[in-house]
Backbone as a chain_set.jsonl record, in Angstrom:
{"seq": "MGRWLIVAGCVLIVVGLALNYAPWLVNWFGRLPGDIRIETERSRVYFPIVSMIIVSVVLSLILSWFRR", "coords": {"N": [[-27.542, -19.979, -67.576], [-25.243, -21.442, -67.183], [-24.847, -21.244, -64.431], [-26.998, -22.731, -63.451], [-26.303, -25.274, -64.341], [-24.013, -25.731, -62.826], [-25.091, -25.733, -60.228], [-26.842, -27.92, -60.466], [-24.983, -29.959, -60.905], [-23.588, -29.925, -58.455], [-25.65, -30.685, -56.735], [-26.143, -33.284, -57.681], [-23.709, -34.482, -57.007], [-23.817, -34.355, -54.193], [-26.087, -35.937, -53.691], [-25.192, -38.371, -54.755], [-23.012, -38.923, -53.025], [-24.44, -39.193, -50.636], [-25.996, -41.464, -51.21], [-23.992, -43.338, -51.471], [-22.391, -43.317, -49.088], [-24.139, -43.0, -46.948], [-26.614, -44.71, -46.922], [-28.915, -45.095, -45.394], [-30.185, -42.689, -45.203], [-31.874, -42.367, -47.361], [-33.509, -44.507, -47.166], [-36.218, -44.623, -46.748], [-37.408, -44.111, -49.145], [-39.653, -45.265, -51.477], [-40.947, -46.975, -49.807], [-43.21, -45.995, -48.713], [-46.632, -45.572, -47.542], [-48.956, -46.111, -50.05], [-47.289, -46.43, -52.17], [-47.088, -48.642, -54.782], [-46.551, -52.044, -54.956], [-46.131, -54.965, -56.643], [-45.543, -58.269, -56.463], [-44.789, -61.242, -57.98], [-44.221, -64.746, -58.702], [-42.724, -64.739, -61.028], [-42.242, -62.098, -61.785], [-41.706, -58.608, -60.926], [-43.425, -55.683, -60.176], [-43.395, -52.242, -59.805], [-44.582, -49.245, -58.558], [-43.796, -46.217, -57.541], [-45.699, -44.158, -56.372], [-46.501, -42.3, -54.267], [-44.001, -41.611, -53.261], [-42.86, -40.324, -55.482], [-44.581, -38.152, -55.684], [-43.903, -36.746, -53.368], [-41.197, -36.145, -53.936], [-41.604, -34.503, -56.16], [-43.007, -32.33, -55.03], [-41.079, -31.344, -53.238], [-38.978, -30.654, -55.032], [-40.339, -28.696, -56.528], [-40.747, -26.739, -54.563], [-38.075, -26.06, -53.992], [-37.187, -25.084, -56.497], [-38.93, -22.912, -56.827], [-38.036, -21.358, -54.744], [-35.454, -20.723, -55.618], [-36.068, -19.158, -57.824], [-36.973, -16.784, -56.789]], "CA": [[-27.563, -21.405, -67.843], [-24.058, -22.035, -66.569], [-25.046, -21.333, -62.982], [-27.91, -23.849, -63.198], [-25.557, -26.519, -64.528], [-23.141, -25.897, -61.667], [-25.945, -26.12, -59.096], [-27.317, -29.292, -60.709], [-23.839, -30.839, -60.688], [-23.344, -30.007, -57.013], [-26.732, -31.484, -56.147], [-25.895, -34.68, -58.043], [-22.584, -34.959, -56.204], [-24.291, -34.553, -52.816], [-26.977, -37.109, -53.687], [-24.337, -39.543, -54.963], [-22.292, -39.201, -51.782], [-25.412, -39.681, -49.657], [-26.359, -42.834, -51.556], [-22.834, -44.219, -51.317], [-21.867, -43.388, -47.734], [-25.205, -42.973, -45.947], [-27.837, -45.181, -47.601], [-30.071, -45.046, -44.509], [-30.865, -41.407, -45.369], [-32.905, -42.507, -48.389], [-34.104, -45.826, -46.981], [-37.671, -44.458, -46.743], [-37.899, -43.931, -50.507], [-40.246, -46.466, -52.052], [-41.61, -47.795, -48.793], [-44.271, -45.204, -48.114], [-47.98, -46.039, -47.854], [-49.408, -45.572, -51.327], [-46.415, -46.965, -53.21], [-47.657, -49.921, -55.199], [-45.552, -53.075, -55.242], [-46.755, -56.239, -56.962], [-44.507, -59.277, -56.647], [-45.241, -62.6, -58.268], [-43.095, -65.665, -58.816], [-41.931, -64.465, -62.229], [-41.945, -60.687, -62.053], [-41.965, -57.581, -59.921], [-43.874, -54.411, -60.733], [-43.263, -51.28, -58.728], [-45.011, -47.889, -58.88], [-43.6, -45.379, -56.345], [-46.568, -43.005, -56.601], [-46.409, -41.325, -53.18], [-42.614, -41.151, -53.208], [-42.652, -39.364, -56.57], [-45.314, -36.927, -55.339], [-43.083, -36.027, -52.392], [-40.04, -35.609, -54.658], [-42.094, -33.417, -56.999], [-43.313, -31.178, -54.173], [-39.81, -30.804, -52.739], [-38.299, -29.985, -56.146], [-41.09, -27.484, -56.847], [-40.436, -25.741, -53.54], [-36.687, -25.617, -54.175], [-37.097, -24.267, -57.705], [-39.601, -21.641, -56.602], [-37.165, -20.596, -53.864], [-34.354, -20.2, -56.431], [-36.582, -18.151, -58.757], [-37.158, -15.527, -56.062]], "C": [[-26.381, -22.098, -67.169], [-24.212, -22.219, -65.074], [-25.952, -22.512, -62.639], [-27.199, -25.182, -63.358], [-24.614, -26.783, -63.355], [-23.944, -26.344, -60.456], [-26.428, -27.558, -59.26], [-26.184, -30.294, -60.483], [-23.528, -31.008, -59.211], [-24.404, -30.845, -56.322], [-26.527, -32.96, -56.461], [-24.734, -35.268, -57.253], [-23.028, -35.25, -54.779], [-25.195, -35.778, -52.727], [-26.171, -38.389, -53.874], [-23.559, -39.919, -53.719], [-23.227, -39.744, -50.711], [-25.803, -41.129, -49.946], [-25.217, -43.81, -51.298], [-22.434, -44.402, -49.858], [-22.931, -43.393, -46.641], [-26.523, -43.441, -46.562], [-29.074, -45.142, -46.717], [-30.818, -43.718, -44.614], [-32.003, -41.484, -46.391], [-33.573, -43.875, -48.318], [-35.625, -45.775, -47.029], [-38.232, -44.457, -48.151], [-38.401, -45.252, -51.07], [-40.962, -47.346, -51.062], [-42.729, -47.045, -48.089], [-45.635, -45.829, -48.401], [-48.463, -45.353, -49.138], [-48.496, -45.964, -52.473], [-46.878, -48.382, -53.523], [-46.533, -50.875, -55.577], [-46.286, -54.396, -55.46], [-45.636, -57.23, -57.265], [-45.163, -60.631, -56.876], [-44.01, -63.487, -58.356], [-42.165, -65.279, -59.967], [-41.523, -63.012, -62.399], [-42.233, -59.818, -60.842], [-42.36, -56.304, -60.637], [-43.934, -53.418, -59.578], [-43.638, -49.896, -59.228], [-44.866, -47.009, -57.639], [-44.384, -44.072, -56.438], [-46.376, -41.941, -55.523], [-44.987, -40.779, -53.064], [-42.343, -40.113, -54.285], [-43.418, -38.066, -56.338], [-44.503, -36.093, -54.35], [-41.858, -35.408, -53.06], [-40.461, -34.423, -55.518], [-42.383, -32.163, -56.181], [-42.026, -30.531, -53.669], [-39.059, -30.072, -53.844], [-39.017, -28.704, -56.558], [-40.812, -26.381, -55.842], [-39.019, -25.196, -53.695], [-36.56, -24.717, -55.389], [-37.809, -22.937, -57.537], [-38.78, -20.744, -55.669], [-36.007, -19.976, -54.647], [-34.828, -19.097, -57.386], [-36.761, -16.791, -58.08], [-35.828, -14.987, -55.737]], "O": [[-26.512, -23.207, -66.65], [-23.767, -23.22, -64.512], [-25.713, -23.215, -61.657], [-27.456, -26.119, -62.602], [-24.439, -27.929, -62.942], [-23.52, -27.245, -59.733], [-26.423, -28.328, -58.3], [-26.412, -31.367, -59.925], [-23.236, -32.116, -58.761], [-24.094, -31.629, -55.424], [-26.72, -33.804, -55.587], [-24.777, -36.438, -56.871], [-22.659, -36.279, -54.213], [-25.08, -36.569, -51.79], [-26.446, -39.391, -53.214], [-23.451, -41.099, -53.386], [-22.858, -40.649, -49.963], [-25.928, -41.932, -49.022], [-25.447, -44.968, -50.949], [-22.165, -45.524, -49.43], [-22.633, -43.762, -45.505], [-27.451, -42.646, -46.707], [-30.19, -45.154, -47.237], [-31.961, -43.619, -44.167], [-32.982, -40.745, -46.29], [-34.138, -44.344, -49.306], [-36.263, -46.786, -47.323], [-39.407, -44.767, -48.346], [-37.663, -46.235, -51.13], [-41.532, -48.369, -51.443], [-43.145, -47.421, -46.993], [-45.788, -46.54, -49.393], [-48.372, -44.131, -49.263], [-48.883, -45.846, -53.635], [-47.035, -49.21, -52.627], [-45.679, -50.559, -56.405], [-46.979, -54.883, -54.567], [-44.874, -57.046, -58.214], [-45.974, -61.096, -56.076], [-42.891, -63.035, -58.114], [-40.952, -65.475, -59.881], [-40.547, -62.725, -63.093], [-42.896, -60.222, -59.887], [-41.704, -55.891, -61.594], [-44.462, -53.724, -58.508], [-43.077, -49.421, -60.215], [-45.73, -47.048, -56.764], [-43.794, -43.0, -56.57], [-46.111, -40.784, -55.849], [-44.804, -39.592, -52.793], [-41.662, -39.121, -54.026], [-42.964, -36.997, -56.746], [-44.426, -34.871, -54.482], [-41.518, -34.26, -52.776], [-39.735, -33.432, -55.593], [-42.04, -31.056, -56.597], [-41.901, -29.306, -53.673], [-38.552, -28.975, -53.614], [-38.362, -27.721, -56.903], [-40.657, -25.219, -56.218], [-38.796, -23.995, -53.544], [-35.89, -23.687, -55.322], [-37.339, -21.924, -58.055], [-38.822, -19.519, -55.786], [-35.616, -18.84, -54.381], [-34.056, -18.197, -57.717], [-36.703, -15.757, -58.746], [-35.726, -13.926, -55.121]]}, "num_chains": 1, "name": "protein.A"}
């Protein structure tokens, strides 16, 4: 359990640094075809369906790689 917490912490640090110092690396997130964005005068509704599918597939591949 301790090893997983250390790995998760390192991943969060890397993602935080990427978001802070290199935002163009994640500029694609939320702008893929299939992400639903509804904007009206009063509200905005956003469903990043395709982006979340890609994140899920990548996380599944990484976790299956760590399990082996």
